[in-house]
MDAnalysis code that builds the backbone (N, CA, C; Angstrom):
import MDAnalysis as mda
import numpy as np

u = mda.Universe.empty(192, n_residues=64, atom_resindex=np.repeat(np.arange(64), 3), trajectory=True)
u.add_TopologyAttr("name", ["N", "CA", "C"] * 64)
u.add_TopologyAttr("resid", np.arange(1, 65))
u.add_TopologyAttr("resname", ["MET", "ALA", "ASN", "ARG", "ALA", "LEU", "ARG", "ASP", "PRO", "SER", "GLU", "ARG", "HIS", "ARG", "GLU", "VAL", "ILE", "ARG", "LEU", "MET", "TYR", "TYR", "GLN", "GLN", "GLN", "SER", "VAL", "ALA", "GLN", "ALA", "ALA", "GLU", "HIS", "LEU", "GLY", "ILE", "PRO", "PRO", "GLY", "THR", "VAL", "LYS", "SER", "ARG", "THR", "HIS", "HIS", "ALA", "VAL", "ARG", "ALA", "LEU", "ARG", "GLY", "VAL", "LEU", "LEU", "THR", "ARG", "GLY", "LEU", "THR", "GLU", "ALA"])
u.atoms.positions = np.array([
    [69.957, 114.445, 105.215],
    [71.213, 114.113, 105.742],
    [72.417, 114.140, 105.527],
    [72.247, 113.759, 104.041],
    [73.227, 113.512, 103.529],
    [74.061, 114.937, 103.390],
    [73.265, 115.756, 102.866],
    [73.584, 116.886, 102.419],
    [74.464, 117.609, 103.469],
    [73.849, 117.720, 104.739],
    [74.156, 117.843, 105.513],
    [75.422, 117.606, 105.519],
    [76.010, 116.263, 105.866],
    [77.321, 115.892, 105.773],
    [77.971, 116.245, 104.810],
    [77.718, 116.523, 103.844],
    [78.904, 117.833, 102.853],
    [79.013, 118.828, 103.456],
    [78.811, 119.506, 104.379],
    [79.214, 120.646, 104.853],
    [80.794, 120.497, 105.829],
    [81.017, 119.069, 106.242],
    [81.809, 119.003, 107.151],
    [83.214, 118.892, 106.024],
    [83.039, 117.914, 105.173],
    [84.508, 117.771, 104.545],
    [85.236, 119.723, 104.238],
    [86.352, 119.395, 103.755],
    [86.678, 120.994, 103.204],
    [86.194, 121.569, 101.960],
    [86.398, 122.119, 101.979],
    [85.954, 123.169, 100.558],
    [86.641, 122.382, 99.052],
    [87.813, 122.259, 99.364],
    [88.515, 121.543, 98.415],
    [87.612, 120.153, 97.921],
    [87.462, 119.530, 99.015],
    [87.041, 118.550, 98.795],
    [85.509, 118.499, 98.636],
    [84.666, 119.663, 99.043],
    [83.099, 119.445, 98.734],
    [83.227, 119.933, 97.134],
    [84.255, 120.593, 96.528],
    [84.116, 121.273, 95.049],
    [84.746, 120.212, 94.112],
    [85.402, 119.196, 94.989],
    [85.734, 117.884, 93.664],
    [84.421, 116.955, 93.594],
    [83.711, 116.779, 94.999],
    [82.748, 116.155, 94.774],
    [81.626, 116.481, 94.518],
    [81.282, 117.783, 94.308],
    [80.525, 118.278, 93.275],
    [80.586, 118.138, 91.907],
    [82.110, 118.533, 91.276],
    [82.442, 118.365, 90.019],
    [81.897, 117.124, 89.723],
    [82.503, 116.311, 90.093],
    [82.788, 114.567, 89.664],
    [81.670, 113.776, 89.885],
    [80.657, 113.871, 91.001],
    [79.785, 113.065, 91.143],
    [78.323, 114.218, 90.895],
    [78.121, 115.272, 90.885],
    [76.988, 115.952, 91.005],
    [76.802, 116.555, 89.761],
    [77.534, 117.359, 88.864],
    [77.760, 117.489, 87.418],
    [78.664, 116.344, 86.859],
    [79.278, 115.199, 87.145],
    [79.616, 114.268, 86.487],
    [80.570, 114.766, 85.368],
    [81.337, 115.432, 85.643],
    [82.563, 115.924, 84.962],
    [83.643, 114.782, 84.920],
    [84.056, 114.827, 83.863],
    [85.602, 113.802, 83.705],
    [86.504, 114.923, 84.433],
    [87.575, 113.730, 85.056],
    [88.511, 114.363, 85.818],
    [89.410, 115.310, 84.762],
    [89.308, 115.090, 83.602],
    [90.210, 116.166, 82.588],
    [89.387, 117.416, 82.939],
    [87.761, 117.726, 82.521],
    [87.165, 118.812, 82.985],
    [87.471, 119.103, 84.527],
    [86.950, 118.360, 85.185],
    [87.111, 119.031, 86.891],
    [88.955, 119.790, 87.127],
    [89.677, 118.806, 86.419],
    [91.291, 119.538, 86.519],
    [91.377, 120.467, 85.599],
    [90.394, 121.305, 84.619],
    [90.351, 122.099, 83.779],
    [89.518, 123.356, 84.608],
    [88.696, 122.836, 85.006],
    [87.646, 123.880, 85.617],
    [88.352, 124.717, 87.184],
    [89.192, 123.567, 87.888],
    [89.849, 124.058, 89.047],
    [91.136, 124.638, 88.253],
    [91.824, 124.450, 87.803],
    [92.899, 124.765, 87.246],
    [94.190, 124.225, 87.648],
    [93.922, 122.971, 88.187],
    [94.900, 121.712, 89.129],
    [95.332, 120.972, 87.659],
    [96.469, 120.007, 88.046],
    [96.512, 118.718, 87.153],
    [95.514, 117.161, 87.328],
    [95.321, 116.842, 86.324],
    [94.479, 115.213, 86.676],
    [94.834, 114.589, 88.024],
    [96.048, 114.948, 87.710],
    [96.397, 113.683, 89.262],
    [96.030, 114.159, 90.388],
    [95.830, 115.182, 90.805],
    [95.528, 115.994, 91.842],
    [93.981, 115.784, 91.904],
    [93.521, 115.999, 90.602],
    [91.600, 115.396, 90.766],
    [91.290, 114.186, 91.677],
    [92.243, 113.766, 90.847],
    [92.327, 111.847, 91.525],
    [92.058, 112.052, 93.094],
    [93.273, 112.229, 93.784],
    [93.675, 112.425, 94.918],
    [92.912, 113.146, 95.713],
    [92.580, 114.453, 95.421],
    [91.593, 114.838, 96.276],
    [89.700, 114.406, 96.248],
    [89.804, 113.838, 95.087],
    [88.288, 112.814, 95.089],
    [88.618, 111.378, 95.754],
    [89.440, 110.789, 95.779],
    [90.056, 109.801, 96.789],
    [89.685, 110.008, 98.085],
    [90.452, 111.421, 98.330],
    [90.251, 111.931, 99.768],
    [88.874, 112.136, 100.249],
    [88.576, 112.766, 99.452],
    [86.942, 113.260, 99.177],
    [86.250, 112.490, 100.032],
    [86.038, 111.380, 99.282],
    [85.078, 110.128, 99.161],
    [85.397, 109.532, 100.426],
    [86.622, 109.503, 100.801],
    [87.457, 108.900, 102.406],
    [86.732, 109.800, 103.426],
    [86.568, 111.018, 103.349],
    [86.540, 112.040, 104.382],
    [85.170, 111.655, 104.878],
    [84.230, 111.764, 103.728],
    [82.888, 112.130, 103.453],
    [82.210, 110.735, 104.099],
    [82.686, 109.182, 103.702],
    [82.238, 108.206, 104.322],
    [82.195, 108.224, 105.747],
    [83.821, 108.611, 106.223],
    [83.776, 109.136, 107.523],
    [83.007, 109.329, 108.161],
    [82.131, 110.830, 108.004],
    [81.663, 111.472, 108.521],
    [80.026, 110.723, 108.179],
    [80.037, 109.910, 107.519],
    [78.512, 109.242, 107.217],
    [78.709, 108.200, 108.331],
    [79.789, 107.700, 108.518],
    [79.959, 106.696, 109.450],
    [79.600, 107.007, 111.143],
    [80.120, 108.348, 111.270],
    [79.983, 108.787, 112.578],
    [78.560, 109.207, 112.898],
    [77.783, 109.533, 111.870],
    [76.315, 109.790, 111.896],
    [75.509, 108.444, 111.906],
    [75.821, 107.547, 111.466],
    [75.270, 106.017, 111.736],
    [74.507, 106.087, 110.006],
    [74.966, 106.800, 109.300],
    [74.067, 106.596, 108.286],
    [74.898, 105.431, 106.753],
    [75.630, 105.245, 107.262],
    [76.453, 104.306, 106.388],
    [76.677, 102.968, 107.581],
    [76.844, 101.539, 106.993],
    [77.568, 100.934, 107.463],
    [79.130, 100.618, 107.304],
    [79.871, 100.127, 107.986],
    [81.462, 100.174, 107.898],
    [81.743, 99.193, 106.930],
])
């Protein structure tokens, strides 16, 4: 079910979640891979996790 929840966030958010959490890349590695500044990776990661949490909450898969 959580895999289906990953379809809801934007492509940018899915990509940063994949790199940072599934592939366990550092901020610097993800930034190089994506061709964006490290600060942007941090920001996208923050927003991606919030978006994913919101999706999981609406589906009743996690608690508030």
